[in-house]
Phi, psi and omega in degrees: 000145181276165178297324180299323179297314181291325176294326176295318177299320178298318178298318180296316180297315179293329175295320177298319180294317178295321179298326177296320178295322174297320183295326180300321178289318182297330181301321179298319176300315183297316183302312183288322180294323180295326186272334187226352183072017183251131174277115184274095181297339186275002186299319179296320179290329175298320177297318177297311182297319179297317179293319177299317180296318179299314179296316181299317179292319178303314184282350186070033182286142177284119178300143179062024180303317178301320180292316179299316180294323180292324183281315188257358180069022181270185180220044179284140180227307186228158176285342181100011176223166174239142183261134176304148187302314182298315179295322179296322178294318179297316179294322178295321176296322176300321177296319180291327175293318176299319177299317179299318179297317181293323177297316179293319186290319189253350181237294187295323181303328182269357184241016179299130178085358180282163178299140180305332179297323179294318178295322177298316178297326178295322179290331175296313177299321179297321181296317180290324177297313182296323180296315178290322180294319178296320177299316181292324186281318188240355181091161185256005181286154179288130185243141176270130181249122179233110179250016176088003178280138179293144179232170183089172183296144178283109186292330181294313179296318182296317182289327182275351177248356180292136177086009177295339176207159178298126180085004178256126187254016177102156179288131174260109179232126184288134179301322180297321178295324178296315178297318180299320179296315179297317179296319180297320179297313179298319181296315180297315179299316180296318180293322179293319177296317179299317183291324188266329193238008177244155180298318179295322179295320178292323176295323177300316180291328177294318178297323179296324181287315182199109181301310185294319179295320179296319179294327182291339179258014172097007178279127181280110180297322181297316180296317181298318180294323176296317179298313183296314180292330175293316177298317178296325176294322177295316177298319178297322178296316179296313181296315179297324179294314181296311180291323179294320177293331183280317187230009181089150179270109181214167190288345173289349178300330180294341182284351177296341177298330179295324179285340177286338181299310176300326178300315180293322180294328178280314186276338184101142185284349185244010186241121176292311175299327179299326178296321179290311182296316178299319178297320180292321178297315179296314182299311180293317183300312184290323179291316182291321179295319178295321183288318186270318188256330184310311181298336182281336184238016174102358176079191180061026181285342179297337182288334186232349184302314183300323183285326176293318178297319178296323178297319178297320178295322179297328181284316189257336178210076188297337180277356181083179183290324186244359181287157180276133179285124183259124179247120180250131178272136180237000000 
């Protein structure tokens, strides 16, 4: 085999790893859409807010320190302690559960039975509110997130694949991407078990099919929405942690939601496995297209390849690979 062949394999592997990171964001969209039929525009900002909260708790940062300093002319920054990573993750999850309760209490509770477009517009407003609130609470500076996961190329893989062909120096695969892939697999399996084999999971699917019918048999719509938004918050925390550890916690992190859209269009808005498969297709496709075709047409194809692929799916299979085909009688 030639070196070019192995470099192509390396591109595919790294594409799969990147696709898993896309899938982590897409999972949050799928969870909320399955339970309410609402596309949660705020999911990307939830990942940003969760990552900001995790960093702030880890550092022992005083919440709203920029606002306090601006009002009182003080210079408070930190409490003077650092919180262990595991405890910081648990506390951050608690914040996301509280956020889920507040969203249900002050937004969703007042919009029960409304057109999905109205709920979608509410999530747009929520996303801008959360972005500004996160800026106010934790500051807008770029933050480094360290949760103890190894980063950089995996030296074992690189050393054991070096020399497979003349001019080939081994597969470069980032340790963080390997961990992200493993975490995503565990997360998907756990969510599928929860959805299929627990009472709450079955209630969630009942609410997704028909809100009013589910309420008529005693299922609490408010409780289900809190659970779903809490799960989406947990997924956002995992995605924000992985992306934040990879590229730093900054406000551009919320834009990863845009790359999750093609993932959803490929995998389907109602399928948890579809989110994973769609992410891998997007990840491999954009990396491979950039490697093989990009140099011929000027490069930078990763910025638009996913959206072109999603457009083709919308034309020929709008429900995605795993989505349910909806037939409406008129």
